[in-house]
FIKEPA-572115 format. One record per residue (C-alpha): x, y, z; residue in three letters. Coordinates in nm, 3 decimals, always signed. Last residue first. Example, Ala and Ser with C-alpha at 12.3 -4.5 7.8 and 13.67 -1.06 7.14 Angstrom:
// FIKEPA-572115
ATOM         X         Y         Z   residu
ATOM    +1.367    -0.106    +0.714      SER
ATOM    +1.230    -0.450    +0.780      ALA
***
This chain:
// FIKEPA-572115
ATOM         X         Y         Z   residu
ATOM    +0.580    -0.532    +0.405      UNK
ATOM    +0.655    -0.285    +0.176      UNK
ATOM    +0.423    -0.047    +0.304      UNK
ATOM    +0.534    +0.211    +0.126      UNK
ATOM    +0.467    +0.639    +0.306      UNK
ATOM    +0.454    +0.962    +0.158      UNK
ATOM    +0.429    +1.314    +0.354      UNK
ATOM    +0.287    +1.603    +0.158      UNK
ATOM    +0.378    +2.000    +0.205      UNK
ATOM    +0.215    +2.238    -0.004      UNK
ATOM    +0.350    +2.494    -0.129      UNK
ATOM    +0.266    +2.849    -0.085      UNK
ATOM    -0.126    +2.968    -0.136      UNK
ATOM    -0.291    +2.752    -0.308      UNK
ATOM    -0.602    +2.876    -0.501      UNK
ATOM    -0.462    +2.948    -0.813      UNK
ATOM    -0.379    +2.553    -0.859      UNK
ATOM    -0.705    +2.385    -0.790      UNK
ATOM    -0.893    +2.497    -1.119      UNK
ATOM    -0.570    +2.295    -1.328      UNK
ATOM    -0.488    +2.050    -1.046      UNK
ATOM    -0.889    +1.926    -1.039      UNK
ATOM    -0.882    +1.942    -1.478      UNK
ATOM    -0.572    +1.675    -1.426      UNK
ATOM    -0.788    +1.501    -1.185      UNK
ATOM    -1.082    +1.473    -1.409      UNK
ATOM    -0.829    +1.404    -1.704      UNK
ATOM    -0.649    +1.093    -1.536      UNK
ATOM    -0.293    +1.148    -1.569      UNK
ATOM    -0.214    +1.215    -1.223      UNK
ATOM    -0.422    +0.861    -1.103      UNK
ATOM    -0.105    +0.634    -1.316      UNK
ATOM    +0.121    +0.788    -1.004      UNK
ATOM    -0.151    +0.665    -0.705      UNK
ATOM    -0.222    +0.369    -0.866      UNK
ATOM    +0.204    +0.362    -0.928      UNK
ATOM    +0.221    +0.452    -0.523      UNK
ATOM    +0.100    +0.094    -0.447      UNK
ATOM    -0.332    +0.013    -0.331      UNK
ATOM    -0.351    +0.380    -0.317      UNK
ATOM    -0.447    +0.538    +0.110      UNK
ATOM    -0.451    +0.940    +0.098      UNK
ATOM    -0.518    +1.160    +0.335      UNK
ATOM    -0.558    +1.603    +0.269      UNK
ATOM    -0.552    +1.835    +0.543      UNK
ATOM    -0.703    +2.164    +0.463      UNK
ATOM    -0.504    +2.509    +0.534      UNK
ATOM    -0.692    +2.838    +0.526      UNK
ATOM    -0.869    +2.885    +0.882      UNK
ATOM    -0.520    +2.746    +1.061      UNK
ATOM    -0.660    +2.526    +1.338      UNK
ATOM    -0.900    +2.345    +1.310      UNK
ATOM    -0.731    +2.228    +0.947      UNK
ATOM    -1.051    +2.132    +0.733      UNK
ATOM    -0.983    +1.795    +0.575      UNK
ATOM    -1.022    +1.605    +0.258      UNK
ATOM    -1.031    +1.209    +0.262      UNK
ATOM    -0.951    +1.007    -0.035      UNK
ATOM    -0.948    +0.652    +0.075      UNK
ATOM    -0.922    +0.271    -0.095      UNK
ATOM    -0.739    +0.450    -0.468      UNK
ATOM    -0.657    +0.167    -0.706      UNK
ATOM    -0.844    +0.298    -0.992      UNK
ATOM    -0.957    +0.704    -0.940      UNK
ATOM    -1.322    +0.624    -1.129      UNK
ATOM    -1.470    +0.723    -0.764      UNK
ATOM    -1.651    +1.069    -0.972      UNK
ATOM    -1.420    +1.259    -0.749      UNK
ATOM    -1.521    +1.590    -0.683      UNK
ATOM    -1.400    +1.637    -0.320      UNK
ATOM    -1.068    +1.854    -0.400      UNK
ATOM    -1.226    +2.109    -0.594      UNK
ATOM    -1.499    +2.172    -0.307      UNK
ATOM    -1.191    +2.204    -0.062      UNK
ATOM    -1.028    +2.432    -0.285      UNK
ATOM    -1.390    +2.683    -0.226      UNK
ATOM    -1.333    +2.583    +0.140      UNK
ATOM    -1.027    +2.717    +0.206      UNK
ATOM    -1.057    +3.058    -0.011      UNK
ATOM    -1.131    +3.297    +0.259      UNK
ATOM    -0.691    +3.377    +0.264      UNK
ATOM    -0.535    +3.189    -0.017      UNK
ATOM    -0.561    +2.827    +0.047      UNK
ATOM    -0.285    +2.641    +0.248      UNK
ATOM    -0.253    +2.257    +0.193      UNK
ATOM    -0.124    +1.987    +0.443      UNK
ATOM    -0.065    +1.650    +0.389      UNK
ATOM    -0.078    +1.299    +0.379      UNK
ATOM    +0.000    +1.027    +0.136      UNK
ATOM    -0.055    +0.719    +0.184      UNK
ATOM    +0.130    +0.378    -0.105      UNK
ATOM    +0.015    +0.020    -0.010      UNK
***
């Protein structure tokens, strides 16, 4: 399995709009076991995104899907700075 946890900071007042872009998933991401977007309770413009995938290859392939590419294009202007991401691969 492969997992990602990321913190994304939106431009001031745009967190809800960014969250809407991130959660517009239609269930067609093969290999995605869990995808959760949550508001940071301590910072008004921050979101946490937690993803669990069957493997890193499924995650990488998802980045090429037209719907994901479109979401990236819509979301990028709403993001302030660089997202912080931690990944983990279970090799056991």
